[in-house]
C-alpha positions, 0 to 999 in steps of 0.5 A: 896449666901453671901461672908461669906459662906463656899464653902461646904455650897454653894454646899449644897445651890445649891443642895437644890435649884436645887430640888426646895427648896427656900434657903437663907443664913441668917448667916455664915454657916447657911441656911434657907430652905423653901418648896414652896408648904407647906411654911414650913421652916427649918434651917440648920447649917454646923459645920465641916462635920456635917449638923444639921437641925431643924424645929420649930413645936411650941412655948409654955409656959414652964409650958405646957411641962408636963411629959405627953407631954414629954412621948408622944414626947419620945415614940417609937410609936409617929409617928416620925420615923426619927427625934428627938425632942429638946426644946429650951428656948426662954428667955421669959418663953416659949420654942420652940419645934423643930424637928431635924436631921443631916447628916455627910458629906464626899465629897459632892458626890452623897451619901451626896446629897442623905443624905442631901435631905433625912434629909430635906424630913424626917423633912418635913414628921415628922413635920406633925405627930409632929404637930398632937402630939403637937396640944394640946399645941396650945389650 
């Protein structure tokens, strides 16, 4: 933990570490969370009482994000049940296709702990379906 961390972020860090996740704090109010078994990593940012989580599925040329692919990403039956896609311009003619989720925190009690762990778990499960859905980007 770094000295620039808010006390709440430190508590979130501890909750995740106690559950076996590898956690680091690369910047103030942010966490990098890795699942040791799969090596999948995600980022978390704490803004006020909301913890935003995201996981990059792939980075592709902007032109490959076609209306057909967008329709698949937005379809209700796409296999992504708890997270949502977001696109971020990487500045080099490419976009990062990410999955995102968030949770509103209250007092960091048992309910918040469950919400935090659920959000992380949902992203780790949804990324499997997302990578399958987006596999043609890699070709």
